[in-house]
C-alpha positions as semicolon CSV with decimal commas, in nm:
position;residue;x (nm);y (nm);z (nm)
1;M;0,004;0,003;-0,010
2;D;0,122;0,342;-0,089
3;D;0,081;0,673;0,100
4;L;-0,007;0,960;-0,141
5;N;-0,039;1,335;-0,082
6;F;-0,326;1,545;-0,213
7;A;-0,341;1,919;-0,236
8;K;-0,631;2,119;-0,116
9;G;-0,919;2,075;-0,371
10;A;-0,777;1,764;-0,519
11;V;-1,027;1,501;-0,610
12;L;-0,935;1,162;-0,432
13;F;-1,203;0,988;-0,624
14;D;-1,531;1,041;-0,845
15;T;-1,769;0,760;-0,906
16;T;-1,834;0,854;-1,279
17;A;-1,588;0,564;-1,347
18;P;-1,575;0,233;-1,151
19;L;-1,357;0,287;-0,838
20;E;-1,007;0,075;-0,837
21;N;-0,910;0,209;-0,519
22;A;-1,012;0,324;-0,157
23;F;-0,816;0,547;0,059
24;F;-0,745;0,541;0,441
25;I;-0,707;0,902;0,555
26;L;-0,380;0,949;0,767
27;E;-0,375;1,329;0,782
28;G;-0,608;1,620;0,688
29;S;-0,976;1,583;0,590
30;V;-1,195;1,525;0,271
31;T;-1,563;1,630;0,198
32;L;-1,740;1,317;0,075
33;K;-2,039;1,432;-0,151
34;M;-2,300;1,162;-0,201
35;T;-2,583;1,236;-0,443
36;M;-2,884;0,997;-0,449
37;G;-3,200;1,099;-0,613
38;E;-3,230;1,467;-0,642
39;K;-3,027;1,563;-0,311
40;T;-2,667;1,581;-0,207
41;L;-2,528;1,494;0,141
42;S;-2,201;1,597;0,241
43;V;-1,983;1,474;0,528
44;V;-1,632;1,558;0,630
45;I;-1,403;1,259;0,676
46;G;-1,084;1,304;0,873
47;P;-0,794;1,091;0,992
48;N;-0,829;0,719;1,078
49;H;-1,126;0,683;0,835
50;F;-1,180;0,514;0,493
51;V;-1,327;0,665;0,180
52;G;-1,427;0,497;-0,135
53;D;-1,456;0,162;0,041
54;A;-1,849;0,130;0,013
55;A;-1,784;0,066;-0,369
56;V;-1,708;-0,284;-0,264
57;V;-2,065;-0,343;-0,134
58;I;-2,236;-0,131;-0,374
59;T;-2,079;-0,330;-0,663
60;H;-2,186;-0,658;-0,483
61;K;-2,527;-0,526;-0,421
62;T;-2,566;-0,430;-0,785
63;Q;-2,466;-0,775;-0,911
64;G;-2,702;-0,919;-0,664
65;G;-2,997;-0,756;-0,832
66;E;-3,062;-0,472;-0,579
67;A;-2,885;-0,162;-0,738
68;Y;-2,817;0,164;-0,560
69;H;-2,794;0,459;-0,796
70;Y;-2,562;0,714;-0,639
71;Y;-2,274;0,957;-0,738
72;A;-1,997;1,023;-0,485
73;Q;-1,682;1,239;-0,485
74;A;-1,430;1,294;-0,224
75;I;-1,250;1,643;-0,234
76;A;-0,951;1,732;-0,010
77;N;-1,032;2,023;0,233
78;E;-0,660;2,079;0,309
79;P;-0,343;1,900;0,233
80;V;-0,417;1,530;0,282
81;K;-0,203;1,233;0,330
82;A;-0,374;0,888;0,251
83;T;-0,306;0,529;0,191
84;L;-0,426;0,398;-0,144
85;I;-0,586;0,061;-0,099
86;P;-0,659;-0,131;-0,415
87;M;-1,032;-0,241;-0,423
88;K;-0,920;-0,570;-0,512
89;Q;-0,730;-0,608;-0,180
90;I;-1,054;-0,530;0,009
91;Q;-1,257;-0,767;-0,195
92;D;-0,985;-1,040;-0,126
93;E;-0,983;-0,970;0,253
94;L;-1,376;-0,977;0,258
95;A;-1,380;-1,302;0,051
96;Q;-1,124;-1,460;0,340
97;A;-1,327;-1,320;0,619
98;P;-1,569;-1,543;0,822
99;P;-1,920;-1,581;0,659
100;L;-2,091;-1,390;0,972
101;L;-1,839;-1,099;0,933
102;R;-1,917;-1,080;0,544
103;A;-2,289;-1,093;0,589
104;W;-2,273;-0,813;0,869
105;V;-2,046;-0,567;0,631
106;A;-2,293;-0,636;0,362
107;S;-2,606;-0,574;0,587
108;F;-2,473;-0,281;0,754
109;T;-2,347;-0,100;0,446
110;G;-2,691;-0,169;0,266
111;R;-2,881;-0,020;0,562
112;V;-2,669;0,278;0,556
113;L;-2,713;0,320;0,190
114;K;-3,096;0,268;0,205
115;L;-3,116;0,530;0,478
116;I;-2,910;0,761;0,264
117;E;-3,134;0,688;-0,033
118;Q;-3,440;0,760;0,167
119;L;-3,318;1,086;0,306
120;T;-3,204;1,204;-0,032
121;V;-3,541;1,130;-0,207
122;G;-3,744;1,258;0,096
123;E;-3,923;0,932;0,172
124;S;-4,049;0,850;0,515
125;L;-3,816;0,608;0,709
126;K;-3,986;0,285;0,755
C-alpha cells in the first residue's frame, strides 16, 4: 500500500468511473459528497477513516440484483495524506473473512445506503 499526498481541492475519487482504489485518511480531511435522487449529502471525513470503500458492497449489491444509484466524490479540504488501498485487496480480504462478518458488512452497508437513499429522495423512514 502506498501513501499519497493530495493538495487542497484535489479529487481523491469520483464515481463517474468504477473505483479501483479506496483510501485510508492519515492526515487532513476530505468532504465526501454523495448524491442519490435529487439531493446531495456531504460529510467531512478526517484521519483514521476510509473513503471509497463502500464501492465494494455497492458493486456486490448491484450484481445481486438490488442496485443503488448514486454518485460520490471525495475532495481534499486541506493537504491530505492517505494510504491507497486497491479495491481488489479489500475484496480479497472480505472473501477470506468468516461468513458472519461478510454478511454483517454487507447488511450494515446496505442499511446505511438505504437510509441515505431515503433521506435524499425525501421518503419517510420505515
